[in-house]
N, CA, C and O atoms as a printed pandas DataFrame, in Angstrom:
     atom_number atom_name residue_name chain_id  residue_number  x_coord  y_coord  z_coord
0              1         N          MET        A               1  -65.062   22.819  -95.992
1              2        CA          MET        A               1  -65.703   21.701  -95.337
2              3         C          MET        A               1  -64.724   20.908  -94.487
3              4         O          MET        A               1  -65.095   20.403  -93.427
4              5         N          ALA        A               2  -63.495   20.793  -94.929
5              6        CA          ALA        A               2  -62.498   20.048  -94.163
6              7         C          ALA        A               2  -62.281   20.684  -92.795
7              8         O          ALA        A               2  -62.083   19.973  -91.810
8              9         N          GLU        A               3  -62.317   22.014  -92.721
9             10        CA          GLU        A               3  -62.150   22.708  -91.445
10            11         C          GLU        A               3  -63.290   22.375  -90.490
11            12         O          GLU        A               3  -63.070   22.175  -89.295
12            13         N          VAL        A               4  -64.510   22.315  -91.025
13            14        CA          VAL        A               4  -65.674   21.978  -90.191
14            15         C          VAL        A               4  -65.537   20.554  -89.673
15            16         O          VAL        A               4  -65.779   20.299  -88.494
16            17         N          ARG        A               5  -65.155   19.633  -90.532
17            18        CA          ARG        A               5  -64.994   18.233  -90.109
18            19         C          ARG        A               5  -63.906   18.105  -89.052
19            20         O          ARG        A               5  -64.075   17.374  -88.076
20            21         N          ALA        A               6  -62.794   18.805  -89.234
21            22        CA          ALA        A               6  -61.702   18.760  -88.250
22            23         C          ALA        A               6  -62.160   19.341  -86.919
23            24         O          ALA        A               6  -61.853   18.786  -85.864
24            25         N          TRP        A               7  -62.889   20.449  -86.955
25            26        CA          TRP        A               7  -63.426   21.052  -85.732
26            27         C          TRP        A               7  -64.372   20.071  -85.049
27            28         O          TRP        A               7  -64.335   19.924  -83.828
28            29         N          PHE        A               8  -65.216   19.402  -85.824
29            30        CA          PHE        A               8  -66.170   18.470  -85.249
30            31         C          PHE        A               8  -65.456   17.276  -84.601
31            32         O          PHE        A               8  -65.887   16.798  -83.551
32            33         N          GLU        A               9  -64.394   16.803  -85.202
33            34        CA          GLU        A               9  -63.617   15.705  -84.605
34            35         C          GLU        A               9  -63.029   16.128  -83.260
35            36         O          GLU        A               9  -62.961   15.323  -82.332
36            37         N          THR        A              10  -62.604   17.384  -83.153
37            38        CA          THR        A              10  -62.106   17.906  -81.885
38            39         C          THR        A              10  -63.211   17.896  -80.840
39            40         O          THR        A              10  -62.994   17.511  -79.691
40            41         N          TYR        A              11  -64.411   18.327  -81.258
41            42        CA          TYR        A              11  -65.570   18.274  -80.359
42            43         C          TYR        A              11  -65.834   16.836  -79.902
43            44         O          TYR        A              11  -66.033   16.599  -78.710
44            45         N          LEU        A              12  -65.836   15.882  -80.823
45            46        CA          LEU        A              12  -66.107   14.490  -80.463
46            47         C          LEU        A              12  -65.101   13.967  -79.438
47            48         O          LEU        A              12  -65.474   13.233  -78.523
48            49         N          ARG        A              13  -63.841   14.338  -79.584
49            50        CA          ARG        A              13  -62.826   13.905  -78.616
50            51         C          ARG        A              13  -63.103   14.497  -77.229
51            52         O          ARG        A              13  -62.987   13.798  -76.223
52            53         N          ALA        A              14  -63.462   15.766  -77.176
53            54        CA          ALA        A              14  -63.764   16.404  -75.890
54            55         C          ALA        A              14  -65.017   15.792  -75.264
55            56         O          ALA        A              14  -65.065   15.567  -74.054
56            57         N          TYR        A              15  -66.031   15.525  -76.091
57            58        CA          TYR        A              15  -67.275   14.915  -75.613
58            59         C          TYR        A              15  -66.995   13.513  -75.072
59            60         O          TYR        A              15  -67.478   13.150  -74.000
60            61         N          ALA        A              16  -66.217   12.731  -75.813
61            62        CA          ALA        A              16  -65.887   11.367  -75.389
62            63         C          ALA        A              16  -65.127   11.376  -74.069
63            64         O          ALA        A              16  -65.373   10.529  -73.210
64            65         N          ALA        A              17  -64.206   12.325  -73.896
65            66        CA          ALA        A              17  -63.450   12.415  -72.646
66            67         C          ALA        A              17  -64.388   12.651  -71.464
67            68         O          ALA        A              17  -64.192   12.073  -70.395
68            69         N          CYS        A              18  -65.385   13.479  -71.647
69            70        CA          CYS        A              18  -66.369   13.708  -70.581
70            71         C          CYS        A              18  -67.192   12.444  -70.324
71            72         O          CYS        A              18  -67.437   12.087  -69.172
72            73         N          CYS        A              19  -67.613   11.776  -71.383
73            74        CA          CYS        A              19  -68.452   10.577  -71.235
74            75         C          CYS        A              19  -67.693    9.420  -70.590
75            76         O          CYS        A              19  -68.281    8.632  -69.850
76            77         N          ARG        A              20  -66.413    9.311  -70.860
77            78        CA          ARG        A              20  -65.586    8.256  -70.251
78            79         C          ARG        A              20  -65.245    8.576  -68.803
79            80         O          ARG        A              20  -64.916    7.677  -68.029
80            81         N          GLY        A              21  -65.319    9.842  -68.432
81            82        CA          GLY        A              21  -64.926   10.249  -67.091
82            83         C          GLY        A              21  -63.501   10.756  -67.030
83            84         O          GLY        A              21  -62.985   11.019  -65.944
84            85         N          ASP        A              22  -62.851   10.899  -68.185
85            86        CA          ASP        A              22  -61.501   11.461  -68.221
86            87         C          ASP        A              22  -61.524   12.918  -67.766
87            88         O          ASP        A              22  -60.532   13.437  -67.254
88            89         N          SER        A              23  -62.671   13.567  -67.960
89            90        CA          SER        A              23  -62.868   14.952  -67.548
90            91         C          SER        A              23  -64.228   15.044  -66.852
91            92         O          SER        A              23  -65.216   14.485  -67.328
92            93         N          ASP        A              24  -64.267   15.742  -65.740
93            94        CA          ASP        A              24  -65.531   15.931  -65.026
94            95         C          ASP        A              24  -66.116   17.313  -65.264
95            96         O          ASP        A              24  -67.078   17.701  -64.601
96            97         N          ASP        A              25  -65.556   18.052  -66.190
97            98        CA          ASP        A              25  -65.990   19.425  -66.435
98            99         C          ASP        A              25  -66.805   19.512  -67.716
99           100         O          ASP        A              25  -66.258   19.799  -68.781
100          101         N          ALA        A              26  -68.114   19.266  -67.621
101          102        CA          ALA        A              26  -68.988   19.359  -68.789
102          103         C          ALA        A              26  -69.046   20.792  -69.314
103          104         O          ALA        A              26  -69.388   21.010  -70.477
104          105         N          ARG        A              27  -68.717   21.768  -68.473
105          106        CA          ARG        A              27  -68.747   23.171  -68.914
106          107         C          ARG        A              27  -67.738   23.421  -70.044
107          108         O          ARG        A              27  -67.911   24.345  -70.838
108          109         N          GLN        A              28  -66.681   22.591  -70.114
109          110        CA          GLN        A              28  -65.706   22.769  -71.187
110          111         C          GLN        A              28  -66.363   22.593  -72.553
111          112         O          GLN        A              28  -65.858   23.103  -73.553
112          113         N          LEU        A              29  -67.479   21.880  -72.603
113          114        CA          LEU        A              29  -68.159   21.660  -73.880
114          115         C          LEU        A              29  -68.864   22.915  -74.383
115          116         O          LEU        A              29  -69.335   22.946  -75.520
116          117         N          LEU        A              30  -68.941   23.954  -73.545
117          118        CA          LEU        A              30  -69.488   25.234  -74.008
118          119         C          LEU        A              30  -68.590   25.856  -75.076
119          120         O          LEU        A              30  -69.008   26.781  -75.772
120          121         N          GLU        A              31  -67.360   25.354  -75.209
121          122        CA          GLU        A              31  -66.490   25.793  -76.304
122          123         C          GLU        A              31  -67.043   25.309  -77.651
123          124         O          GLU        A              31  -66.644   25.804  -78.706
124          125         N          TYR        A              32  -67.954   24.349  -77.605
125          126        CA          TYR        A              32  -68.490   23.747  -78.827
126          127         C          TYR        A              32  -69.984   24.012  -79.034
127          128         O          TYR        A              32  -70.473   23.955  -80.162
128          129         N          PHE        A              33  -70.707   24.300  -77.951
129          130        CA          PHE        A              33  -72.148   24.522  -78.062
130          131         C          PHE        A              33  -72.474   26.002  -77.977
131          132         O          PHE        A              33  -71.943   26.723  -77.132
132          133         N          GLY        A              34  -73.351   26.442  -78.862
133          134        CA          GLY        A              34  -73.819   27.812  -78.816
134          135         C          GLY        A              34  -74.914   27.966  -77.779
135          136         O          GLY        A              34  -75.573   26.997  -77.401
136          137         N          VAL        A              35  -75.096   29.178  -77.333
137          138        CA          VAL        A              35  -76.190   29.541  -76.446
138          139         C          VAL        A              35  -76.848   30.761  -77.062
139          140         O          VAL        A              35  -76.211   31.808  -77.182
140          141         N          PRO        A              36  -78.111   30.650  -77.457
141          142        CA          PRO        A              36  -79.003   29.508  -77.224
142          143         C          PRO        A              36  -78.666   28.323  -78.133
143          144         O          PRO        A              36  -78.024   28.457  -79.175
144          145         N          LEU        A              37  -79.139   27.147  -77.677
145          146        CA          LEU        A              37  -78.987   25.912  -78.433
146          147         C          LEU        A              37  -80.376   25.342  -78.672
147          148         O          LEU        A              37  -81.145   25.150  -77.730
148          149         N          LEU        A              38  -80.697   25.071  -79.929
149          150        CA          LEU        A              38  -81.960   24.427  -80.254
150          151         C          LEU        A              38  -81.733   22.925  -80.222
151          152         O          LEU        A              38  -80.854   22.415  -80.917
152          153         N          LEU        A              39  -82.515   22.214  -79.426
153          154        CA          LEU        A              39  -82.416   20.766  -79.293
154          155         C          LEU        A              39  -83.761   20.162  -79.673
155          156         O          LEU        A              39  -84.787   20.482  -79.073
156          157         N          THR        A              40  -83.749   19.283  -80.676
157          158        CA          THR        A              40  -85.003   18.664  -81.097
158          159         C          THR        A              40  -84.877   17.147  -81.090
159          160         O          THR        A              40  -83.848   16.581  -81.456
160          161         N          THR        A              41  -85.966   16.509  -80.659
161          162        CA          THR        A              41  -86.087   15.050  -80.660
162          163         C          THR        A              41  -87.473   14.722  -81.203
163          164         O          THR        A              41  -88.251   15.622  -81.521
164          165         N          ASP        A              42  -87.778   13.433  -81.306
165          166        CA          ASP        A              42  -89.132   13.053  -81.707
166          167         C          ASP        A              42  -90.168   13.546  -80.704
167          168         O          ASP        A              42  -91.314   13.808  -81.071
168          169         N          ALA        A              43  -89.771   13.672  -79.437
169          170        CA          ALA        A              43  -90.707   14.041  -78.376
170          171         C          ALA        A              43  -90.909   15.540  -78.212
171          172         O          ALA        A              43  -91.985   15.979  -77.805
172          173         N          ALA        A              44  -89.876   16.339  -78.527
173          174        CA          ALA        A              44  -89.995   17.773  -78.248
174          175         C          ALA        A              44  -88.911   18.558  -78.971
175          176         O          ALA        A              44  -87.912   18.015  -79.443
176          177         N          ALA        A              45  -89.155   19.851  -79.033
177          178        CA          ALA        A              45  -88.154   20.805  -79.513
178          179         C          ALA        A              45  -88.056   21.896  -78.451
179          180         O          ALA        A              45  -89.055   22.511  -78.080
180          181         N          VAL        A              46  -86.836   22.125  -77.968
181          182        CA          VAL        A              46  -86.634   23.120  -76.923
182          183         C          VAL        A              46  -85.463   24.012  -77.273
183          184         O          VAL        A              46  -84.510   23.592  -77.928
184          185         N          ALA        A              47  -85.553   25.242  -76.825
185          186        CA          ALA        A              47  -84.439   26.183  -76.946
186          187         C          ALA        A              47  -83.804   26.306  -75.568
187          188         O          ALA        A              47  -84.453   26.719  -74.607
188          189         N          LEU        A              48  -82.543   25.947  -75.482
189          190        CA          LEU        A              48  -81.798   26.075  -74.238
190          191         C          LEU        A              48  -81.151   27.456  -74.268
191          192         O          LEU        A              48  -80.258   27.718  -75.074
192          193         N          THR        A              49  -81.611   28.331  -73.383
193          194        CA          THR        A              49  -81.284   29.746  -73.516
194          195         C          THR        A              49  -80.201   30.253  -72.575
195          196         O          THR        A              49  -79.872   31.439  -72.589
196          197         N          SER        A              50  -79.646   29.365  -71.759
197          198        CA          SER        A              50  -78.554   29.789  -70.884
198          199         C          SER        A              50  -77.460   28.736  -70.900
199          200         O          SER        A              50  -77.699   27.584  -71.264
200          201         N          GLU        A              51  -76.260   29.134  -70.506
201          202        CA          GLU        A              51  -75.162   28.181  -70.425
202          203         C          GLU        A              51  -75.500   27.040  -69.471
203          204         O          GLU        A              51  -75.184   25.883  -69.748
204          205         N          ASP        A              52  -76.147   27.366  -68.339
205          206        CA          ASP        A              52  -76.513   26.329  -67.377
206          207         C          ASP        A              52  -77.480   25.319  -67.990
207          208         O          ASP        A              52  -77.358   24.120  -67.742
208          209         N          ASP        A              53  -78.446   25.795  -68.794
209          210        CA          ASP        A              53  -79.388   24.881  -69.454
210          211         C          ASP        A              53  -78.657   23.929  -70.393
211          212         O          ASP        A              53  -78.954   22.735  -70.426
212          213         N          VAL        A              54  -77.706   24.453  -71.152
213          214        CA          VAL        A              54  -76.947   23.627  -72.093
214          215         C          VAL        A              54  -76.110   22.605  -71.328
215          216         O          VAL        A              54  -76.105   21.424  -71.673
216          217         N          VAL        A              55  -75.407   23.052  -70.295
217          218        CA          VAL        A              55  -74.572   22.146  -69.502
218          219         C          VAL        A              55  -75.436   21.069  -68.839
219          220         O          VAL        A              55  -75.039   19.905  -68.791
220          221         N          ASP        A              56  -76.606   21.443  -68.333
221          222        CA          ASP        A              56  -77.498   20.461  -67.707
222          223         C          ASP        A              56  -77.958   19.405  -68.717
223          224         O          ASP        A              56  -77.950   18.212  -68.417
224          225         N          ALA        A              57  -78.356   19.844  -69.909
225          226        CA          ALA        A              57  -78.835   18.902  -70.932
226          227         C          ALA        A              57  -77.719   17.964  -71.372
227          228         O          ALA        A              57  -77.923   16.754  -71.468
228          229         N          VAL        A              58  -76.550   18.514  -71.638
229          230        CA          VAL        A              58  -75.417   17.695  -72.055
230          231         C          VAL        A              58  -74.976   16.801  -70.897
231          232         O          VAL        A              58  -74.622   15.640  -71.103
232          233         N          GLY        A              59  -74.997   17.345  -69.683
233          234        CA          GLY        A              59  -74.601   16.578  -68.505
234          235         C          GLY        A              59  -75.479   15.363  -68.273
235          236         O          GLY        A              59  -74.991   14.324  -67.828
236          237         N          GLN        A              60  -76.772   15.477  -68.568
237          238        CA          GLN        A              60  -77.676   14.333  -68.419
238          239         C          GLN        A              60  -77.296   13.211  -69.382
239          240         O          GLN        A              60  -77.301   12.035  -69.017
240          241         N          GLN        A              61  -76.969   13.588  -70.605
241          242        CA          GLN        A              61  -76.566   12.577  -71.578
242          243         C          GLN        A              61  -75.238   11.946  -71.170
243          244         O          GLN        A              61  -75.070   10.731  -71.276
244          245         N          ILE        A              62  -74.306   12.751  -70.709
245          246        CA          ILE        A              62  -73.015   12.231  -70.253
246          247         C          ILE        A              62  -73.219   11.238  -69.113
247          248         O          ILE        A              62  -72.598   10.175  -69.104
248          249         N          ALA        A              63  -74.076   11.566  -68.158
249          250        CA          ALA        A              63  -74.335   10.678  -67.021
250          251         C          ALA        A              63  -74.914    9.340  -67.480
251          252         O          ALA        A              63  -74.529    8.290  -66.965
252          253         N          ARG        A              64  -75.831    9.370  -68.442
253          254        CA          ARG        A              64  -76.418    8.121  -68.953
254          255         C          ARG        A              64  -75.354    7.256  -69.634
255          256         O          ARG        A              64  -75.321    6.041  -69.440
256          257         N          LEU        A              65  -74.488    7.883  -70.431
257          258        CA          LEU        A              65  -73.451    7.120  -71.116
258          259         C          LEU        A              65  -72.413    6.575  -70.138
259          260         O          LEU        A              65  -71.955    5.443  -70.298
260          261         N          ARG        A              66  -72.038    7.349  -69.141
261          262        CA          ARG        A              66  -71.099    6.846  -68.122
262          263         C          ARG        A              66  -71.692    5.632  -67.413
263          264         O          ARG        A              66  -71.004    4.634  -67.200
264          265         N          ALA        A              67  -72.969    5.724  -67.048
265          266        CA          ALA        A              67  -73.633    4.615  -66.353
266          267         C          ALA        A              67  -73.671    3.356  -67.215
267          268         O          ALA        A              67  -73.677    2.241  -66.693
268          269         N          ALA        A              68  -73.696    3.537  -68.536
269          270        CA          ALA        A              68  -73.744    2.399  -69.460
270          271         C          ALA        A              68  -72.355    1.860  -69.785
271          272         O          ALA        A              68  -72.234    0.886  -70.527
272          273         N          GLY        A              69  -71.302    2.478  -69.239
273          274        CA          GLY        A              69  -69.945    2.000  -69.481
274          275         C          GLY        A              69  -69.318    2.516  -70.766
275          276         O          GLY        A              69  -68.486    1.835  -71.366
276          277         N          TYR        A              70  -69.705    3.707  -71.194
277          278        CA          TYR        A              70  -69.209    4.308  -72.439
278          279         C          TYR        A              70  -67.682    4.335  -72.499
279          280         O          TYR        A              70  -67.006    4.622  -71.511
280          281         N          ASP        A              71  -67.159    4.028  -73.693
281          282        CA          ASP        A              71  -65.721    4.147  -73.950
282          283         C          ASP        A              71  -65.421    5.040  -75.139
283          284         O          ASP        A              71  -64.484    5.838  -75.100
284          285         N          ARG        A              72  -66.226    4.906  -76.217
285          286        CA          ARG        A              72  -65.905    5.673  -77.423
286          287         C          ARG        A              72  -67.116    5.762  -78.349
287          288         O          ARG        A              72  -68.113    5.058  -78.190
288          289         N          THR        A              73  -66.981    6.652  -79.312
289          290        CA          THR        A              73  -67.991    6.825  -80.356
290          291         C          THR        A              73  -67.358    6.475  -81.689
291          292         O          THR        A              73  -66.250    6.916  -81.993
292          293         N          GLU        A              74  -68.054    5.690  -82.475
293          294        CA          GLU        A              74  -67.634    5.428  -83.847
294          295         C          GLU        A              74  -68.614    6.118  -84.778
295          296         O          GLU        A              74  -69.829    5.993  -84.620
296          297         N          THR        A              75  -68.086    6.837  -85.739
297          298        CA          THR        A              75  -68.909    7.468  -86.753
298          299         C          THR        A              75  -69.089    6.454  -87.877
299          300         O          THR        A              75  -68.123    6.067  -88.534
300          301         N          LEU        A              76  -70.322    6.029  -88.092
301          302        CA          LEU        A              76  -70.615    5.000  -89.092
302          303         C          LEU        A              76  -70.706    5.599  -90.490
303          304         O          LEU        A              76  -70.279    4.982  -91.466
304          305         N          ASP        A              77  -71.257    6.788  -90.582
305          306        CA          ASP        A              77  -71.275    7.544  -91.834
306          307         C          ASP        A              77  -71.538    8.996  -91.483
307          308         O          ASP        A              77  -72.124    9.300  -90.444
308          309         N          SER        A              78  -71.102    9.881  -92.351
309          310        CA          SER        A              78  -71.335   11.304  -92.097
310          311         C          SER        A              78  -71.351   12.071  -93.410
311          312         O          SER        A              78  -70.843   11.613  -94.434
312          313         N          ASP        A              79  -71.949   13.246  -93.345
313          314        CA          ASP        A              79  -72.025   14.120  -94.509
314          315         C          ASP        A              79  -72.021   15.562  -94.015
315          316         O          ASP        A              79  -72.746   15.907  -93.082
316          317         N          THR        A              80  -71.220   16.385  -94.632
317          318        CA          THR        A              80  -71.161   17.798  -94.283
318          319         C          THR        A              80  -71.587   18.614  -95.487
319          320         O          THR        A              80  -71.086   18.418  -96.594
320          321         N          THR        A              81  -72.516   19.531  -95.262
321          322        CA          THR        A              81  -72.990   20.422  -96.312
322          323         C          THR        A              81  -72.813   21.859  -95.846
323          324         O          THR        A              81  -73.285   22.229  -94.771
324          325         N          MET        A              82  -72.139   22.664  -96.644
325          326        CA          MET        A              82  -72.034   24.090  -96.335
326          327         C          MET        A              82  -73.317   24.751  -96.824
327          328         O          MET        A              82  -73.632   24.708  -98.013
328          329         N          LEU        A              83  -74.055   25.363  -95.901
329          330        CA          LEU        A              83  -75.308   26.025  -96.258
330          331         C          LEU        A              83  -75.077   27.456  -96.727
331          332         O          LEU        A              83  -75.795   27.971  -97.584
332          333         N          ASN        A              84  -74.062   28.082  -96.149
333          334        CA          ASN        A              84  -73.601   29.399  -96.590
334          335         C          ASN        A              84  -72.211   29.599  -95.995
335          336         O          ASN        A              84  -71.630   28.649  -95.471
336          337         N          ALA        A              85  -71.675   30.787  -96.063
337          338        CA          ALA        A              85  -70.294   31.017  -95.623
338          339         C          ALA        A              85  -70.100   30.833  -94.116
339          340         O          ALA        A              85  -68.974   30.618  -93.667
340          341         N          THR        A              86  -71.171   30.913  -93.333
341          342        CA          THR        A              86  -71.041   30.828  -91.880
342          343         C          THR        A              86  -71.742   29.623  -91.265
343          344         O          THR        A              86  -71.686   29.441  -90.049
344          345         N          THR        A              87  -72.398   28.800  -92.071
345          346        CA          THR        A              87  -73.226   27.726  -91.514
346          347         C          THR        A              87  -73.025   26.420  -92.264
347          348         O          THR        A              87  -73.055   26.369  -93.494
348          349         N          ALA        A              88  -72.818   25.353  -91.474
349          350        CA          ALA        A              88  -72.687   24.013  -92.043
350          351         C          ALA        A              88  -73.713   23.089  -91.395
351          352         O          ALA        A              88  -74.112   23.284  -90.246
352          353         N          LEU        A              89  -74.125   22.096  -92.144
353          354        CA          LEU        A              89  -74.982   21.036  -91.630
354          355         C          LEU        A              89  -74.153   19.761  -91.626
355          356         O          LEU        A              89  -73.714   19.291  -92.676
356          357         N          TYR        A              90  -73.941   19.205  -90.438
357          358        CA          TYR        A              90  -73.171   17.971  -90.289
358          359         C          TYR        A              90  -74.145   16.882  -89.850
359          360         O          TYR        A              90  -74.728   16.967  -88.769
360          361         N          LYS        A              91  -74.322   15.867  -90.680
361          362        CA          LYS        A              91  -75.221   14.759  -90.368
362          363         C          LYS        A              91  -74.384   13.495  -90.236
363          364         O          LYS        A              91  -73.471   13.250  -91.024
364          365         N          ALA        A              92  -74.713   12.693  -89.218
365          366        CA          ALA        A              92  -73.937   11.472  -89.013
366          367         C          ALA        A              92  -74.765   10.412  -88.303
367          368         O          ALA        A              92  -75.745   10.702  -87.616
368          369         N          HIS        A              93  -74.338    9.194  -88.495
369          370        CA          HIS        A              93  -74.884    8.029  -87.811
370          371         C          HIS        A              93  -73.766    7.542  -86.907
371          372         O          HIS        A              93  -72.684    7.202  -87.385
372          373         N          PHE        A              94  -74.018    7.504  -85.599
373          374        CA          PHE        A              94  -73.007    7.169  -84.612
374          375         C          PHE        A              94  -73.342    5.872  -83.890
375          376         O          PHE        A              94  -74.508    5.504  -83.749
376          377         N          SER        A              95  -72.304    5.193  -83.438
377          378        CA          SER        A              95  -72.440    4.049  -82.551
378          379         C          SER        A              95  -71.661    4.371  -81.283
379          380         O          SER        A              95  -70.472    4.682  -81.343
380          381         N          TRP        A              96  -72.334    4.296  -80.130
381          382        CA          TRP        A              96  -71.682    4.509  -78.847
382          383         C          TRP        A              96  -71.317    3.149  -78.286
383          384         O          TRP        A              96  -72.168    2.267  -78.181
384          385         N          LEU        A              97  -70.045    2.976  -77.923
385          386        CA          LEU        A              97  -69.516    1.659  -77.569
386          387         C          LEU        A              97  -68.882    1.631  -76.185
387          388         O          LEU        A              97  -68.401    2.642  -75.674
388          389         N          ARG        A              98  -68.900    0.439  -75.595
389          390        CA          ARG        A              98  -68.165    0.159  -74.363
390          391         C          ARG        A              98  -66.734   -0.260  -74.737
391          392         O          ARG        A              98  -66.436   -0.477  -75.912
392          393         N          ALA        A              99  -65.860   -0.370  -73.743
393          394        CA          ALA        A              99  -64.463   -0.752  -73.996
394          395         C          ALA        A              99  -64.360   -2.140  -74.623
395          396         O          ALA        A              99  -63.429   -2.399  -75.386
396          397         N          ASP        A             100  -65.301   -3.039  -74.314
397          398        CA          ASP        A             100  -65.261   -4.386  -74.885
398          399         C          ASP        A             100  -65.819   -4.456  -76.304
399          400         O          ASP        A             100  -65.876   -5.529  -76.904
400          401         N          GLY        A             101  -66.231   -3.299  -76.837
401          402        CA          GLY        A             101  -66.761   -3.238  -78.201
402          403         C          GLY        A             101  -68.261   -3.444  -78.304
403          404         O          GLY        A             101  -68.827   -3.305  -79.388
404          405         N          SER        A             102  -68.921   -3.774  -77.195
405          406        CA          SER        A             102  -70.382   -3.929  -77.258
406          407         C          SER        A             102  -71.035   -2.557  -77.407
407          408         O          SER        A             102  -70.543   -1.547  -76.905
408          409         N          GLU        A             103  -72.143   -2.562  -78.106
409          410        CA          GLU        A             103  -72.806   -1.301  -78.450
410          411         C          GLU        A             103  -73.808   -0.888  -77.382
411          412         O          GLU        A             103  -74.613   -1.695  -76.916
412          413         N          ILE        A             104  -73.742    0.379  -77.007
413          414        CA          ILE        A             104  -74.709    0.967  -76.086
414          415         C          ILE        A             104  -75.930    1.416  -76.876
415          416         O          ILE        A             104  -77.066    1.113  -76.509
416          417         N          ALA        A             105  -75.688    2.141  -77.960
417          418        CA          ALA        A             105  -76.789    2.670  -78.767
418          419         C          ALA        A             105  -76.249    3.141  -80.107
419          420         O          ALA        A             105  -75.053    3.377  -80.275
420          421         N          ARG        A             106  -77.178    3.271  -81.060
421          422        CA          ARG        A             106  -76.901    3.919  -82.348
422          423         C          ARG        A             106  -77.843    5.099  -82.467
423          424         O          ARG        A             106  -79.020    5.020  -82.115
424          425         N          MET        A             107  -77.302    6.190  -82.970
425          426        CA          MET        A             107  -78.114    7.392  -83.133
426          427         C          MET        A             107  -77.780    8.063  -84.453
427          428         O          MET        A             107  -76.636    8.052  -84.908
428          429         N          ARG        A             108  -78.794    8.641  -85.049
429          430        CA          ARG        A             108  -78.606    9.488  -86.215
430          431         C          ARG        A             108  -78.828   10.914  -85.720
431          432         O          ARG        A             108  -79.893   11.249  -85.202
432          433         N          LEU        A             109  -77.800   11.745  -85.891
433          434        CA          LEU        A             109  -77.843   13.116  -85.396
434          435         C          LEU        A             109  -77.511   14.089  -86.516
435          436         O          LEU        A             109  -76.786   13.762  -87.456
436          437         N          ALA        A             110  -78.052   15.277  -86.393
437          438        CA          ALA        A             110  -77.713   16.361  -87.312
438          439         C          ALA        A             110  -77.355   17.582  -86.468
439          440         O          ALA        A             110  -78.031   17.901  -85.490
440          441         N          TYR        A             111  -76.296   18.244  -86.861
441          442        CA          TYR        A             111  -75.796   19.416  -86.146
442          443         C          TYR        A             111  -75.776   20.603  -87.096
443          444         O          TYR        A             111  -75.249   20.506  -88.204
444          445         N          VAL        A             112  -76.343   21.714  -86.670
445          446        CA          VAL        A             112  -76.173   22.966  -87.393
446          447         C          VAL        A             112  -75.007   23.675  -86.709
447          448         O          VAL        A             112  -75.079   24.040  -85.536
448          449         N          ILE        A             113  -73.941   23.856  -87.468
449          450        CA          ILE        A             113  -72.711   24.453  -86.939
450          451         C          ILE        A             113  -72.552   25.835  -87.555
451          452         O          ILE        A             113  -72.481   25.986  -88.775
452          453         N          THR        A             114  -72.497   26.834  -86.689
453          454        CA          THR        A             114  -72.364   28.207  -87.166
454          455         C          THR        A             114  -70.984   28.750  -86.780
455          456         O          THR        A             114  -70.378   28.319  -85.799
456          457         N          HIS        A             115  -70.516   29.694  -87.569
457          458        CA          HIS        A             115  -69.214   30.323  -87.315
458          459         C          HIS        A             115  -69.455   31.803  -87.089
459          460         O          HIS        A             115  -69.753   32.550  -88.021
460          461         N          GLY        A             116  -69.321   32.220  -85.825
461          462        CA          GLY        A             116  -69.565   33.610  -85.468
462          463         C          GLY        A             116  -68.358   34.220  -84.790
463          464         O          GLY        A             116  -67.234   33.744  -84.946
464          465         N          VAL        A             117  -68.599   35.273  -84.038
465          466        CA          VAL        A             117  -67.543   36.018  -83.362
466          467         C          VAL        A             117  -66.734   35.117  -82.429
467          468         O          VAL        A             117  -65.515   35.265  -82.341
468          469         N          GLY        A             118  -67.390   34.185  -81.732
469          470        CA          GLY        A             118  -66.707   33.305  -80.791
470          471         C          GLY        A             118  -66.121   32.057  -81.423
471          472         O          GLY        A             118  -65.611   31.186  -80.719
472          473         N          GLY        A             119  -66.186   31.960  -82.737
473          474        CA          GLY        A             119  -65.705   30.764  -83.432
474          475         C          GLY        A             119  -66.860   29.845  -83.784
475          476         O          GLY        A             119  -68.021   30.253  -83.760
476          477         N          ARG        A             120  -66.535   28.608  -84.111
477          478        CA          ARG        A             120  -67.578   27.642  -84.474
478          479         C          ARG        A             120  -68.306   27.158  -83.229
479          480         O          ARG        A             120  -67.709   26.949  -82.173
480          481         N          ARG        A             121  -69.621   26.987  -83.388
481          482        CA          ARG        A             121  -70.455   26.466  -82.310
482          483         C          ARG        A             121  -71.569   25.622  -82.921
483          484         O          ARG        A             121  -72.022   25.877  -84.037
484          485         N          ILE        A             122  -72.003   24.608  -82.162
485          486        CA          ILE        A             122  -73.197   23.851  -82.521
486          487         C          ILE        A             122  -74.374   24.693  -82.058
487          488         O          ILE        A             122  -74.559   24.915  -80.861
488          489         N          SER        A             123  -75.172   25.162  -83.018
489          490        CA          SER        A             123  -76.310   26.023  -82.705
490          491         C          SER        A             123  -77.616   25.259  -82.623
491          492         O          SER        A             123  -78.571   25.711  -81.992
492          493         N          ALA        A             124  -77.657   24.090  -83.267
493          494        CA          ALA        A             124  -78.843   23.234  -83.207
494          495         C          ALA        A             124  -78.397   21.783  -83.260
495          496         O          ALA        A             124  -77.477   21.430  -83.997
496          497         N          LEU        A             125  -79.055   20.952  -82.476
497          498        CA          LEU        A             125  -78.800   19.520  -82.450
498          499         C          LEU        A             125  -80.121   18.808  -82.675
499          500         O          LEU        A             125  -81.061   18.959  -81.895
500          501         N          VAL        A             126  -80.186   18.030  -83.749
501          502        CA          VAL        A             126  -81.405   17.319  -84.093
502          503         C          VAL        A             126  -81.144   15.834  -83.885
503          504         O          VAL        A             126  -80.309   15.238  -84.566
504          505         N          VAL        A             127  -81.864   15.244  -82.938
505          506        CA          VAL        A             127  -81.715   13.836  -82.617
506          507         C          VAL        A             127  -82.731   13.056  -83.428
507          508         O          VAL        A             127  -83.939   13.239  -83.277
508          509         N          GLY        A             128  -82.223   12.173  -84.299
509          510        CA          GLY        A             128  -83.098   11.368  -85.136
510          511         C          GLY        A             128  -83.274    9.976  -84.570
511          512         O          GLY        A             128  -82.735    9.646  -83.514
512          513         N          THR        A             129  -84.016    9.185  -85.266
513          514        CA          THR        A             129  -84.226    7.797  -84.854
514          515         C          THR        A             129  -83.065    6.954  -85.352
515          516         O          THR        A             129  -82.463    7.272  -86.377
516          517         N          PRO        A             130  -82.746    5.882  -84.636
517          518        CA          PRO        A             130  -81.616    5.029  -85.040
518          519         C          PRO        A             130  -81.796    4.442  -86.420
519          520         O          PRO        A             130  -80.932    3.706  -86.895
């Protein structure tokens, strides 16, 4: 479980760099997202079946956070459960913050993280209510 948490922290740093504008290459996040990627929200569940679909979906979120003045993400609580030898469920409550510490949003997210030939990848992202 510690390896999964460490890998996830690496992902969060790369994601934050994109959201802050430190990096303009959202495609680098394909190192962390699987294709296909299952994305579910209260409104819909979709399977993103190409790298371009994943980059577009993640890019939209990055653009919204940049417009809101994103600086960092704080993990308010988290839990990692190993479902089997190749799959973990990482659940967390996050706060997205500006540089002045004001909050942009809070989200409860769940990630299904699988370990395959290409290494660890987020295979499903479940967006919950705050």
